[in-house]
C-alpha positions in Angstrom: -6.4 -7.2 -54.0 -8.8 -5.9 -56.5 -8.0 -2.4 -55.7 -4.3 -3.1 -56.3 -5.0 -4.5 -59.7 -7.2 -1.5 -60.6 -4.4 0.8 -59.5 -1.8 -1.1 -61.5 -4.0 -0.9 -64.6 -4.6 2.8 -64.1 -0.9 3.5 -63.8 -0.3 1.3 -67.0 -3.0 3.3 -68.9 -1.4 6.6 -67.9 2.0 5.5 -68.9 0.7 4.3 -72.3 -1.1 7.6 -73.0 2.0 9.6 -72.1 4.3 7.4 -74.1 2.0 7.8 -77.1 2.1 11.6 -76.7 5.9 11.6 -76.4 6.2 9.3 -79.4 4.0 11.5 -81.6 5.9 14.7 -80.6 9.2 13.0 -81.3 8.0 12.0 -84.8 7.1 15.6 -85.5 10.4 17.0 -84.3 12.8 14.4 -85.6 13.0 13.3 -89.3 12.9 9.6 -89.9 15.1 7.9 -92.5 12.1 7.7 -94.9 10.3 10.7 -93.5 8.9 13.8 -95.3 11.6 16.6 -95.4 9.5 19.2 -97.2 9.4 21.4 -94.1 12.9 20.9 -92.9 14.8 24.2 -92.5 18.5 24.6 -93.2 21.2 27.3 -92.8 24.0 27.5 -95.3 26.3 29.9 -97.1 28.2 29.9 -100.4 31.0 27.4 -100.5 34.6 28.8 -100.8 35.4 27.1 -104.1 33.6 25.5 -107.0 33.4 21.9 -105.8 31.0 19.1 -106.7 28.7 17.7 -103.9 29.9 14.5 -102.4 28.0 11.5 -101.0 27.8 11.5 -97.1 28.5 15.2 -96.6 26.3 17.5 -94.5 23.3 19.1 -96.2 24.5 22.6 -95.5 27.8 21.9 -97.3 26.0 20.4 -100.3 23.6 23.4 -100.6 26.6 25.7 -100.2 28.3 24.1 -103.1 25.2 24.3 -105.3 24.9 28.0 -104.4 28.5 28.5 -105.4 27.9 27.1 -108.9 24.7 29.1 -109.4 26.4 32.4 -108.3 29.3 31.8 -110.6 27.1 31.6 -113.7 27.5 34.7 -115.9 24.7 36.5 -117.7 25.1 34.6 -121.0 24.1 31.4 -119.2 20.6 32.8 -118.9 20.1 35.2 -121.8 22.0 33.3 -124.5 23.4 36.5 -126.0 26.6 36.0 -128.0 27.7 39.6 -127.1 27.9 38.6 -123.4 30.7 36.1 -124.1 34.0 37.5 -122.9 36.3 35.5 -125.2 34.5 35.2 -128.5 35.6 32.7 -131.2 35.9 33.6 -134.8 33.1 31.9 -136.6 33.0 31.2 -140.3 29.6 30.5 -141.7 29.6 28.7 -145.1 27.5 30.4 -147.8 28.6 28.4 -150.8 30.8 25.4 -150.1 32.8 23.8 -152.9 30.8 25.2 -155.7 32.3 23.9 -159.0 32.6 25.9 -162.2 34.2 25.0 -165.6 34.9 27.2 -168.6 32.6 30.1 -167.5 33.2 33.5 -169.0 31.0 35.1 -166.4 28.8 33.8 -163.6 27.1 35.7 -160.7 28.7 34.2 -157.6 27.2 36.4 -154.9 24.7 39.3 -154.8 23.5 41.9 -152.3 25.9 43.5 -149.9 25.0 43.9 -146.2 26.8 46.4 -143.9 27.2 43.9 -141.0 29.0 41.2 -143.1 32.3 40.6 -144.7 33.2 37.5 -146.6 36.2 35.3 -147.3 36.2 33.6 -150.7 38.6 30.7 -151.2 39.0 28.9 -154.5 41.3 26.6 -156.3 41.4 24.9 -159.7 43.4 23.4 -162.5 43.4 22.7 -166.3 40.7 21.0 -168.2 41.9 18.5 -170.9 40.5 18.5 -174.4 38.3 15.5 -173.4 36.8 17.5 -170.5 38.8 15.8 -167.7 39.7 18.1 -164.8 43.4 17.9 -164.1 45.3 18.2 -160.9 45.0 21.4 -158.8 47.7 23.9 -159.8 46.2 27.2 -158.6 44.8 28.7 -155.4 43.6 32.1 -154.5 41.8 33.8 -151.5 39.9 37.1 -151.3 38.5 39.3 -148.6 35.2 40.8 -149.6 34.0 44.0 -147.8 30.6 45.7 -148.5 30.9 49.1 -150.2 27.8 51.0 -149.3 26.3 53.8 -151.5 26.8 57.4 -150.6 24.3 59.2 -148.3 21.3 60.6 -150.0 21.5 58.2 -153.0 18.2 56.4 -153.6 17.6 52.8 -154.7 21.0 51.6 -153.6 22.7 52.9 -156.7 26.5 52.6 -156.4 26.5 50.0 -153.7 29.1 47.4 -154.4 32.0 45.3 -152.9 35.6 45.9 -152.2 37.6 42.9 -153.3 41.0 42.5 -151.7 43.2 39.6 -152.8 44.7 37.9 -149.7 47.0 35.4 -151.3 47.7 33.6 -154.6 49.6 30.5 -155.7 50.1 29.2 -159.2 51.3 30.8 -162.5 48.0 30.3 -164.4 44.9 32.0 -162.9 42.1 29.5 -162.9 39.5 31.9 -161.6 39.0 35.6 -160.9 36.4 37.8 -159.2 34.9 41.2 -160.3 32.7 43.5 -158.3 29.7 45.1 -160.2 28.0 48.1 -158.6 24.2 48.3 -158.2 22.2 50.3 -160.6 19.0 49.6 -158.7 18.7 47.9 -155.3 15.8 45.6 -156.5 16.0 45.2 -160.3 19.8 45.4 -160.7 21.6 44.9 -157.4 25.3 44.8 -156.7 27.0 41.5 -157.4 30.3 39.6 -157.6 31.0 37.8 -160.8 33.2 34.8 -161.2 35.3 34.2 -164.4 36.8 30.8 -165.2 38.7 31.0 -168.4 38.3 28.4 -171.1 40.4 25.3 -170.5 40.2 25.7 -166.7 38.1 24.5 -163.8 37.6 26.0 -160.3 35.9 25.3 -157.1 35.0 28.2 -154.9 33.7 28.5 -151.3 32.3 31.6 -149.6 32.5 32.1 -145.8 30.7 34.8 -143.9 32.2 36.9 -141.1 30.0 39.2 -139.0 31.5 42.6 -138.6 28.7 44.3 -136.7 29.2 44.7 -133.0 25.8 43.2 -132.3 27.2 39.9 -133.6 30.9 40.1 -132.9 31.0 42.2 -129.7 
């Protein structure tokens, strides 16, 4: 009887040892719901279309969708260079916005031409009453301003100026006008645009910059 009990115990111990081994190997081979997936391997390929991952789908499908999004990103997504955008918007950068003038015979509006920039200057105005009240707008005018660089071989920027082209005009009485003045010296007397608002008139003028250089505009 004792021998039978010892045999039964020995068999039980053997089964327990082997079950423990099988259980350990299973835990290593099969991922539990809350297990560590850091060493899990997966095979996947780029998804056929740009589709967002969905809850409950297979892991290889999800990774394939992510790969599709990453592979579709163009160069500009990483380098941030404006020139790498295929369809570039026209950007107006405000230099002077709604700058008001009244009864000026001459005022320097803008100075120093740059070869990579052109400007649009838009202004409007009206009459000023004898008591100094600005009356209703009755005039509007827009200009395109293009840098006029000095000739080759000329030192100190002498002769550098602006080409002023009037784009449109409305109103019988001019409430403001622009004049280009060429540079005599790049530093002490640079090129400039002067604004004239005749006596009895008021004007507000805004300057917007357009980049003409291919490094900015493509």
